[in-house]
PAZAPA-4460 file (N, C-alpha, C; in steps of 0.05 Angstrom, whole numbers, plus 32768, in hexadecimal, padded with zeros to 4 digits):
% residues 256
    n_x    n_y    n_z   ca_x   ca_y   ca_z    c_x    c_y    c_z   seq   type   mol
   8014   7FE8   7FFD   8001   8004   8003   8011   801B   8004     1      X     A
   8024   801C   8013   803B   8035   8010   8041   8039   7FF5     2      X     A
   8049   8025   7FE4   8052   802D   7FD0   803F   8032   7FBE     3      X     A
   8027   802B   7FB7   8016   8030   7FAB   800E   804D   7FB0     4      X     A
   800E   8057   7FCA   8009   8073   7FCC   8019   8083   7FC5     5      X     A
   8038   8081   7FC4   8050   808D   7FB7   8045   8097   7F9B     6      X     A
   8041   807C   7F8D   803D   8080   7F75   8028   8093   7F66     7      X     A
   8010   8092   7F73   8000   80A0   7F74   8004   80BD   7F76     8      X     A
   8012   80C4   7F93   8015   80E2   7F94   802C   80EA   7F7F     9      X     A
   8039   80DC   7F7A   8052   80DD   7F62   803A   80E8   7F41    10      X     A
   802A   80D9   7F40   801A   80DC   7F2A   8011   80F3   7F2A    11      X     A
   8004   80FF   7F46   7FF1   8118   7F49   8007   812C   7F45    12      X     A
   801B   8132   7F4E   802D   813D   7F4E   803D   814A   7F2D    13      X     A
   803E   812C   7F21   8048   8137   7F05   802F   813F   7EF9    14      X     A
   8017   8134   7EFB   8001   8142   7EEF   7FFB   8162   7EF1    15      X     A
   800A   816B   7F0A   8005   8184   7F11   8013   819E   7F00    16      X     A
   802F   818A   7F01   8042   8196   7EFB   803D   8199   7EDB    17      X     A
   8036   8188   7EC9   8031   8182   7EB3   8018   819D   7EA4    18      X     A
   8006   819E   7EBC   7FEF   81B3   7EB9   7FFD   81CF   7EB5    19      X     A
   800F   81D2   7ED1   801A   81EA   7ED4   8029   81F7   7EBA    20      X     A
   8035   81DE   7EA9   8047   81E9   7E9A   8034   81F2   7E7D    21      X     A
   801D   81E3   7E79   8009   81E5   7E66   7FFD   8202   7E6E    22      X     A
   7FFB   820D   7E83   7FEE   8225   7E8B   8001   8233   7E7E    23      X     A
   801A   8237   7E89   8032   8247   7E86   8037   8259   7E69    24      X     A
   8037   823A   7E52   8039   8240   7E37   801E   8243   7E2E    25      X     A
   800E   8242   7E33   7FF6   8256   7E28   7FF4   826F   7E30    26      X     A
   7FF9   8277   7E44   7FF9   8294   7E4A   8011   82A1   7E3D    27      X     A
   802B   8292   7E3A   803A   829B   7E2C   8050   82B4   7E3D    28      X     A
   804F   82B1   7E58   8057   82C3   7E6D   8063   82B8   7E82    29      X     A
   8075   82BF   7E93   8085   82B1   7EAE   8074   82BD   7EBE    30      X     A
   806B   82AB   7ED1   8059   82B5   7EE3   8064   82BF   7EFB    31      X     A
   8082   82BD   7EFC   8093   82C8   7F0B   809B   82E0   7F06    32      X     A
   8096   82E9   7EEF   809A   8302   7EDF   8088   8318   7EE7    33      X     A
   8092   8337   7EF4   807C   8346   7EF6   8073   8352   7EDD    34      X     A
   805A   8360   7EDA   804E   8368   7EC2   805A   8385   7EC7    35      X     A
   8066   838C   7EAC   8075   83A8   7EAB   8059   83C2   7EB2    36      X     A
   8062   83D0   7EC3   8051   83E9   7EC9   804E   8402   7EB5    37      X     A
   803D   840C   7EB6   803A   841E   7EA2   8043   8434   7EAF    38      X     A
   8055   8446   7E95   8061   8461   7E99   8050   847A   7E9B    39      X     A
   8038   846F   7E9D   802C   848F   7E9B   802C   84A0   7EB2    40      X     A
   802A   848E   7EC7   802C   849C   7EE5   8046   84AA   7EE6    41      X     A
   8060   849B   7EDF   8077   84AC   7EE1   807D   84C2   7ED0    42      X     A
   806B   84C0   7EB3   806B   84D9   7EA3   805A   84F0   7EAB    43      X     A
   8045   84E5   7EBF   8037   84FB   7ECA   803F   8508   7EDE    44      X     A
   8057   84F4   7EEA   805E   8501   7F0A   806F   8518   7EFA    45      X     A
   8087   8513   7EE4   8099   8520   7ED3   8090   8537   7ECD    46      X     A
   8074   8539   7EC0   806A   8554   7EBA   805E   8562   7ECF    47      X     A
   8059   855E   7EE9   8052   8563   7EF9   8066   857A   7F0C    48      X     A
   8083   8565   7F09   8091   8574   7F14   80A0   858C   7F03    49      X     A
   809E   8587   7EE5   80A6   859C   7ED7   8097   85B6   7EDA    50      X     A
   807C   85AF   7ED9   806B   85C8   7EE5   806C   85D3   7EF7    51      X     A
   8073   85C2   7F0A   8070   85D3   7F29   808F   85DF   7F2A    52      X     A
   80A0   85D6   7F19   80C0   85E5   7F14   80B7   8603   7F08    53      X     A
   80A8   8601   7EF1   809E   861A   7EE2   8094   862C   7EF0    54      X     A
   807F   8626   7F03   806A   8633   7F0F   807F   8644   7F23    55      X     A
   8090   862F   7F34   80A5   8642   7F47   80B0   8651   7F42    56      X     A
   80BC   8651   7F20   80D0   8662   7F1C   80C0   867A   7F13    57      X     A
   80A8   867B   7F04   809B   868D   7F07   8095   869D   7F11    58      X     A
   808B   8692   7F30   808A   86A0   7F43   80A0   86AC   7F4E    59      X     A
   80B9   86A2   7F4C   80C9   86AC   7F55   80D4   86C8   7F48    60      X     A
   80CC   86C9   7F2F   80D3   86DF   7F18   80C2   86F6   7F21    61      X     A
   80A4   86F2   7F2A   808E   8702   7F2F   809B   870E   7F4C    62      X     A
   80A4   86FC   7F5F   80AB   8709   7F7C   80C6   8716   7F81    63      X     A
   80CF   8715   7F64   80EF   8725   7F6A   80EE   873D   7F71    64      X     A
   80D5   874D   7F67   80D3   8768   7F72   80C5   876F   7F8A    65      X     A
   80B5   875C   7F93   80AB   875D   7FAF   80BB   8755   7FC5    66      X     A
   80C9   8742   7FC1   80DD   873A   7FD5   80EB   874F   7FE0    67      X     A
   80F7   874D   7FF7   8109   875E   8007   812C   874E   8008    68      X     A
   813D   875A   8008   815A   874C   8010   8154   873E   8023    69      X     A
   8149   873D   803D   814A   872C   8048   8139   8715   8045    70      X     A
   8122   8717   8036   8113   8706   8033   8122   86F1   8017    71      X     A
   813A   86FA   8005   8140   86F0   7FF2   8156   86DF   8005    72      X     A
   8166   86E6   801B   8173   86DF   8028   816E   86C3   803A    73      X     A
   8152   86C1   803E   8149   86AB   8048   813F   8695   8036    74      X     A
   8143   869A   8022   813A   8684   8007   814A   866D   8011    75      X     A
   813B   864D   8015   814A   8639   801E   8159   8631   8000    76      X     A
   816B   8619   8006   8176   8611   7FED   816B   85FF   7FDB    77      X     A
   8154   85EF   7FEC   8140   85E5   7FE1   8131   85F4   7FCC    78      X     A
   8122   860D   7FD1   811B   8626   7FC2   812C   8627   7FA8    79      X     A
   8145   862F   7FAE   8154   8634   7F9C   8159   8622   7F84    80      X     A
   8158   8604   7F8F   8156   85EE   7F76   813D   85ED   7F68    81      X     A
   8123   85F9   7F78   810D   85F5   7F62   8107   860D   7F55    82      X     A
   8119   8625   7F59   8118   863D   7F46   8131   863F   7F35    83      X     A
   8142   862F   7F34   8159   8639   7F23   815B   861A   7F16    84      X     A
   8167   8621   7EFB   8175   860C   7EEE   8186   85FB   7EFD    85      X     A
   8198   85E5   7EEC   81A8   85D5   7F01   81C5   85EA   7F01    86      X     A
   81C8   85EE   7EEA   81E1   8604   7EE1   81E2   8618   7EF5    87      X     A
   81CA   8627   7EF2   81CA   863D   7F00   81C8   863A   7F22    88      X     A
   81BC   862A   7F2B   81BE   861E   7F46   81DB   8616   7F4C    89      X     A
   81ED   8609   7F3B   820A   85FD   7F48   8218   861E   7F3F    90      X     A
   8214   862F   7F2F   8227   8647   7F31   8222   865D   7F48    91      X     A
   8204   865C   7F48   8201   8675   7F5C   81FE   866B   7F7C    92      X     A
   81FC   8653   7F7E   81F3   8647   7F9A   820E   8638   7F9F    93      X     A
   821B   862D   7F89   822D   861A   7F96   8247   8626   7F8E    94      X     A
   824A   863C   7F7F   8261   8647   7F81   8273   863C   7F67    95      X     A
   8267   8635   7F52   8272   8624   7F44   8278   8634   7F21    96      X     A
   8284   8631   7F18   828D   8643   7EFB   8290   8631   7EE6    97      X     A
   8276   8643   7ECC   8274   8639   7EB8   8291   8636   7EA5    98      X     A
   8289   8629   7E94   82A6   8624   7E7D   82AF   863E   7E6E    99      X     A
   82C2   863F   7E69   82C7   8656   7E5D   82BD   8656   7E42   100      X     A
   82B0   866D   7E39   82A3   8671   7E1C   828B   8664   7E17   101      X     A
   827D   8659   7E2D   8265   8645   7E2E   824E   865A   7E34   102      X     A
   8254   8673   7E3D   823C   8683   7E45   822E   8693   7E2D   103      X     A
   8217   8697   7E33   8208   86A8   7E1F   820C   86C1   7E1C   104      X     A
   8218   86C8   7E2B   821B   86E8   7E2D   823E   86F4   7E2A   105      X     A
   824C   86E2   7E21   8268   86E2   7E1E   826E   86FF   7E0B   106      X     A
   8262   86F3   7DF2   8264   8704   7DDB   824F   8717   7DD4   107      X     A
   823B   871E   7DEF   821C   8728   7DEC   8226   874B   7DE2   108      X     A
   8221   8755   7DD8   8222   8773   7DD8   8206   8785   7DD1   109      X     A
   81E9   8776   7DD9   81D8   8782   7DD7   81CF   8795   7DF6   110      X     A
   81C2   87AF   7DE8   81C1   87C5   7E01   81B0   87B6   7E11   111      X     A
   81AD   87B5   7E31   81A0   87B1   7E43   81B3   87AD   7E5E   112      X     A
   819E   879D   7E66   81A4   879B   7E8D   81A5   877C   7E90   113      X     A
   81BD   877B   7E9C   81C3   875B   7EA4   81B7   875D   7EC6   114      X     A
   81A8   8745   7ECC   819D   8747   7EE6   81A3   872C   7EF4   115      X     A
   81A5   8729   7F0C   81AB   870E   7F19   8192   86FD   7F0F   116      X     A
   819C   86E3   7F0E   818A   86D1   7F05   8176   86C5   7F1A   117      X     A
   8180   86CE   7F34   8177   86C4   7F4D   8160   86D3   7F4E   118      X     A
   8160   86ED   7F57   8153   8707   7F64   814C   8712   7F53   119      X     A
   8156   871C   7F37   8153   8730   7F29   815C   8749   7F28   120      X     A
   816E   8749   7F3A   817B   8767   7F45   818A   876D   7F2A   121      X     A
   818F   8786   7F26   81A1   8796   7F0E   81B7   8793   7F1A   122      X     A
   81C6   878B   7F0C   81E8   8787   7F11   81F9   8793   7F08   123      X     A
   81F6   8791   7EE6   8209   879A   7ED4   81F7   87AC   7EB8   124      X     A
   8206   87BB   7EAA   81FA   87C4   7E94   8208   87C0   7E76   125      X     A
   8203   87BC   7E5E   8214   87B7   7E4B   821E   87CC   7E4D   126      X     A
   821B   87E4   7E52   8230   87FE   7E4F   824D   87F6   7E59   127      X     A
   824F   87E4   7E73   8264   87E0   7E79   8275   87C7   7E71   128      X     A
   826A   87B8   7E62   8273   879D   7E5B   8288   87A0   7E43   129      X     A
   82A0   8792   7E41   82B4   8795   7E2D   82BF   8775   7E2C   130      X     A
   82CC   876F   7E14   82D7   875D   7E0B   82EF   8750   7E1D   131      X     A
   82F0   8742   7E34   8303   8740   7E39   831B   8729   7E30   132      X     A
   830B   8717   7E1A   831A   86F6   7E0D   8321   86E7   7E25   133      X     A
   8316   86E4   7E3E   8317   86D5   7E4F   82FF   86C1   7E52   134      X     A
   82EE   86C6   7E40   82D4   86AA   7E3E   82BC   86B1   7E54   135      X     A
   82BE   86C7   7E5F   82AB   86D0   7E79   829F   86E8   7E6A   136      X     A
   828E   86F3   7E71   827F   870C   7E73   828C   871D   7E85   137      X     A
   829A   8737   7E7C   82A7   8746   7E84   8296   8762   7E87   138      X     A
   829C   8770   7E9F   8291   878E   7EA2   82A5   8799   7EB5   139      X     A
   82AC   87B3   7EAC   82C3   87C4   7EBA   82B6   87D3   7ED6   140      X     A
   8295   87D1   7EDE   828E   87D8   7EF2   826E   87CF   7EF0   141      X     A
   825F   87CE   7F04   8246   87C7   7F0C   8237   87E1   7F0B   142      X     A
   821E   87D9   7F05   8208   87F4   7F05   820C   8803   7F1B   143      X     A
   820A   87F8   7F32   8209   87FD   7F4D   8217   87EE   7F60   144      X     A
   8235   87F9   7F6E   8243   87ED   7F7B   8236   87DF   7F94   145      X     A
   821C   87E8   7F9B   820F   87DC   7FB1   8200   87C9   7FB0   146      X     A
   81FE   87C2   7F93   81F4   87AC   7F83   8205   878B   7F8F   147      X     A
   8220   8793   7F90   8234   8781   7F90   8238   877A   7FAA   148      X     A
   8244   8766   7FB0   8252   875F   7FD0   826D   874D   7FC1   149      X     A
   8283   8755   7FCD   8299   8748   7FD2   82A3   8739   7FE6   150      X     A
   82B3   8721   7FE0   82BD   8713   7FFE   82DA   8702   7FEF   151      X     A
   82E3   8706   8000   8301   86F2   7FF5   82F8   86D4   7FF0   152      X     A
   8308   86C9   7FD5   830B   86B1   7FD4   831D   869E   7FD5   153      X     A
   831F   8692   7FE5   833A   867F   7FEC   8339   8665   7FE0   154      X     A
   8324   8664   7FD2   8323   8641   7FC6   8338   8634   7FB4   155      X     A
   8346   8644   7FAA   8361   863D   7F95   8373   864D   7FA0   156      X     A
   838D   8642   7F93   83A7   864D   7FA2   83AB   8666   7FA4   157      X     A
   839E   8676   7F8C   83A7   8691   7F8C   838C   86A0   7F95   158      X     A
   8388   86B3   7FAB   8375   86BE   7FB6   8364   86D4   7FA0   159      X     A
   834C   86CF   7F9F   8339   86E2   7F8A   8324   86E8   7F9F   160      X     A
   831A   86FD   7F90   8303   8712   7F9A   82EB   8707   7F8F   161      X     A
   82D4   86FF   7FA0   82C2   86F3   7F93   82A4   8705   7F8F   162      X     A
   829A   8703   7F84   8286   8716   7F7E   8269   8709   7F7B   163      X     A
   8258   8718   7F8F   823F   870B   7F94   8222   871F   7F8E   164      X     A
   820C   8716   7F8B   81F9   872C   7F8F   81F3   872E   7FA8   165      X     A
   81F1   8749   7FB2   81F1   8754   7FC9   81D5   8749   7FD8   166      X     A
   81C2   8751   7FC7   81A1   8747   7FCB   819B   8725   7FD7   167      X     A
   81A7   8718   7FC8   819E   86F7   7FC7   81BA   86EB   7FD4   168      X     A
   81CE   86F4   7FD3   81E8   86E4   7FD0   81F2   86D8   7FBB   169      X     A
   81EF   86D4   7FA3   81EC   86C4   7F8E   8209   86C6   7F86   170      X     A
   8216   86B3   7F84   8234   86B3   7F77   8232   86BE   7F58   171      X     A
   8243   86CE   7F52   8244   86DE   7F38   825C   86D8   7F27   172      X     A
   8270   86D8   7F34   828C   86D7   7F2D   82A4   86DC   7F3C   173      X     A
   82B8   86EB   7F33   82CD   86F8   7F3D   82D6   8716   7F34   174      X     A
   82E6   872A   7F3C   82EB   873B   7F37   8309   8741   7F37   175      X     A
   8317   874C   7F21   8336   874A   7F1A   833A   8765   7F18   176      X     A
   8350   876D   7F1D   8360   878A   7F18   836B   878E   7EFD   177      X     A
   8360   8780   7EF0   8374   8782   7ED0   835C   878C   7EBA   178      X     A
   834A   8799   7EC4   8339   87A1   7EAF   833C   87BA   7EA5   179      X     A
   832C   87C9   7E97   8338   87E0   7E7F   832F   87F8   7E94   180      X     A
   833A   880E   7E89   8332   8829   7E96   8313   882F   7E96   181      X     A
   82FD   883D   7EA4   8312   884D   7EBC   8311   883F   7ED4   182      X     A
   8308   882D   7EDD   8302   881F   7EF4   8321   8804   7EF3   183      X     A
   832C   8801   7EE2   833C   87EA   7ED9   8336   87CF   7EEA   184      X     A
   831B   87CF   7EF5   8318   87B4   7EFC   8305   879E   7EDF   185      X     A
   8303   8786   7EE6   82F4   8770   7ED3   82E8   875A   7EE7   186      X     A
   82D3   8763   7EE5   82BA   8752   7EED   82B6   873E   7EE1   187      X     A
   82BE   8723   7EE6   82C0   870F   7ED2   82A5   8703   7EDD   188      X     A
   828F   86FF   7ED1   8277   86F2   7EDA   826D   86DC   7ECA   189      X     A
   8263   86C6   7ED5   8252   86B2   7ECB   8237   86B9   7EBD   190      X     A
   823B   86AE   7EA0   8223   86B5   7E96   8208   86A7   7E9E   191      X     A
   820E   8694   7EAD   81EC   8689   7EB5   81E5   868E   7ECF   192      X     A
   81FE   86A7   7EDE   81EF   86B2   7EF2   81E1   86C9   7EEC   193      X     A
   81E2   86CF   7ED2   81D8   86EC   7ECE   81BD   86E2   7EB7   194      X     A
   81A7   86FC   7EB6   818E   86FF   7EA8   8194   8717   7E9C   195      X     A
   8189   8718   7E84   8188   8731   7E74   8170   873D   7E6A   196      X     A
   8169   8756   7E6E   8156   8765   7E68   815E   877C   7E54   197      X     A
   8152   877C   7E3D   815D   878A   7E24   8157   87A7   7E29   198      X     A
   8162   87BD   7E1E   8155   87D6   7E25   813F   87DB   7E0E   199      X     A
   8137   87ED   7E22   8119   87F6   7E14   8126   8804   7DF5   200      X     A
   8113   8800   7DE4   8115   8803   7DC7   812C   87F8   7DB8   201      X     A
   8136   87E4   7DC2   814B   87D7   7DB3   8140   87BF   7D9F   202      X     A
   812C   87B3   7DAB   8120   87A6   7D91   8114   87B6   7D7B   203      X     A
   8106   87C6   7D84   80FF   87DC   7D72   810F   87EA   7D5E   204      X     A
   8123   87EF   7D69   8137   87FA   7D4E   8145   87E1   7D41   205      X     A
   8144   87CE   7D4D   814B   87B4   7D3B   813F   87B0   7D28   206      X     A
   8123   87AE   7D2A   8110   87AF   7D1C   810A   87BF   7D07   207      X     A
   810E   87D6   7D0C   810F   87F0   7CF7   8129   87ED   7CE5   208      X     A
   8140   87E9   7CF0   8158   87E8   7CE1   814D   87CF   7CC3   209      X     A
   8148   87B8   7CD1   813E   879E   7CBF   812A   87A3   7CA7   210      X     A
   8115   87BE   7CB2   8102   87C2   7CA1   8114   87D6   7C8D   211      X     A
   8120   87E3   7C94   812F   87F4   7C7E   8140   87EB   7C6E   212      X     A
   814A   87D6   7C75   815D   87C5   7C67   814A   87B4   7C4F   213      X     A
   813A   87AE   7C52   8124   879F   7C46   811B   87B5   7C2E   214      X     A
   8110   87C9   7C37   810D   87E0   7C27   8122   87E4   7C13   215      X     A
   8133   87EA   7C15   8152   87F4   7C09   8153   87DE   7BF2   216      X     A
   8154   87C4   7C03   8157   87B2   7BE9   8142   87AE   7BD6   217      X     A
   812A   87B1   7BDD   8114   87B3   7BCD   8118   87C5   7BB1   218      X     A
   811A   87E3   7BB7   8126   87F9   7BB0   8136   87EE   7B9D   219      X     A
   8150   87E1   7BA6   8167   87DC   7B98   815C   87C3   7B78   220      X     A
   814B   87B1   7B80   8140   87A0   7B71   812F   87AD   7B59   221      X     A
   811D   87BE   7B63   810D   87CD   7B4F   8119   87DE   7B3B   222      X     A
   8135   87E9   7B46   813E   8801   7B35   8151   87F3   7B1C   223      X     A
   814E   87F3   7B04   8156   87EE   7AEB   8172   87FD   7AEA   224      X     A
   8187   87EF   7ADE   819B   87FE   7ADB   819C   87FD   7ABC   225      X     A
   8196   8814   7AAE   819B   8815   7A93   81B9   880D   7A82   226      X     A
   81B8   87FD   7A72   81CE   87F2   7A63   81E0   8804   7A55   227      X     A
   81F4   8809   7A5B   8205   881F   7A4F   8207   8816   7A35   228      X     A
   820C   882E   7A25   820C   882C   7A01   8226   8835   79FC   229      X     A
   8235   8822   79ED   8250   881C   79DD   8249   8827   79C3   230      X     A
   8256   883A   79BA   825E   8837   799A   826F   8825   798B   231      X     A
   8260   881A   7975   827E   8803   7965   8293   8819   7960   232      X     A
   82A9   8805   795F   82C2   8811   7955   82C4   8820   7943   233      X     A
   82BA   8814   792A   82BF   881A   790B   82AA   8833   7911   234      X     A
   829F   883C   791E   828F   8855   791A   829C   886C   7927   235      X     A
   82B5   8869   7936   82C0   887C   7945   82D6   888B   7934   236      X     A
   82D1   88A7   7931   82E0   88B2   7922   82FF   88B3   7925   237      X     A
   8310   88B4   790F   832D   88B4   7914   8335   88D0   791A   238      X     A
   8353   88D0   7928   835D   88E7   7930   8360   8900   7914   239      X     A
   8369   88EC   7900   8369   88FD   78E5   8352   890C   78D8   240      X     A
   833A   88FA   78D8   8326   8907   78D4   831A   8921   78E1   241      X     A
   831B   891E   78F9   8318   8931   790C   8323   8947   7903   242      X     A
   8338   894C   7904   834F   8960   78FA   8345   8968   78DF   243      X     A
   833C   8958   78CC   8335   8964   78AE   831D   8970   78B7   244      X     A
   8309   8967   78BF   82F3   8977   78C0   82F6   898D   78CD   245      X     A
   8306   8993   78E3   8302   89AB   78ED   8316   89B9   78DB   246      X     A
   832D   89B3   78CB   833A   89C8   78BB   832D   89CE   78A0   247      X     A
   831C   89B8   7892   830B   89B5   787F   831C   89A9   786E   248      X     A
   8338   89A3   786C   834A   8999   7856   834E   897D   785F   249      X     A
   8342   896D   785F   8340   8953   7869   834E   893E   784D   250      X     A
   8363   8932   784F   836B   8922   7835   8361   8904   7835   251      X     A
   8357   8902   7821   834B   88DE   781C   8362   88CF   7823   252      X     A
   835D   88B7   7830   8370   88A6   7837   8375   888D   781D   253      X     A
   838E   888D   781A   8391   8882   77FC   8397   885D   780B   254      X     A
   8386   884D   77FB   8391   882C   7805   83A8   8829   77FF   255      X     A
   83B5   8810   7818   83CD   880A   780E   83D2   87F7   77FF   256      X     A
***
């Protein structure tokens, strides 16, 4: 009897195993493998984060005028991360330096005012900007000395003078004493720490110049230049005939 029971239960287990194999082959999936989750929730979360970041940045720009200097000083590091891009945050709040000749304002000569990218304080004017050849926007003076704060920087072997926004404490760059007259200073500023506000009427004048060029080009194409008339060589009078006509004693030419 025990031997018959063993054979019976072994047949039952083999039958169950075969049934499981048939079920797996029919479904075509591994029961142990989890079903892939939809990425819709992840995409929704990403969109919500980007929208929150945009709203926070717009809110920061609108509050730039209403906030006081003390309120800007109390902005937390997490708030700065939400308000700024990664490059702006690393430069202005972590005192990093952008690569040379990588900034958008290195060769900019548009008339206007350069603002702090964090608090929108007016820092530099395009009238005080010059080409230093260093790879960073350079100015020989700020708009107002009270808008700039300076502190000794000993992070490298050679000590430097750090330049910061006085309102929010954003790191801007450094100032050196090898600039042009009349100050002899060179404010070497990172482009990502600046925002730009064009001068009033600058865009209008550019559009006016473009329209004038278009009109001048249209007039040039409409004007037709008359072809220059040239007399044939055979009809040109010879010097001898002219002399004869003047004196009235011209001699006929004899064939050679």
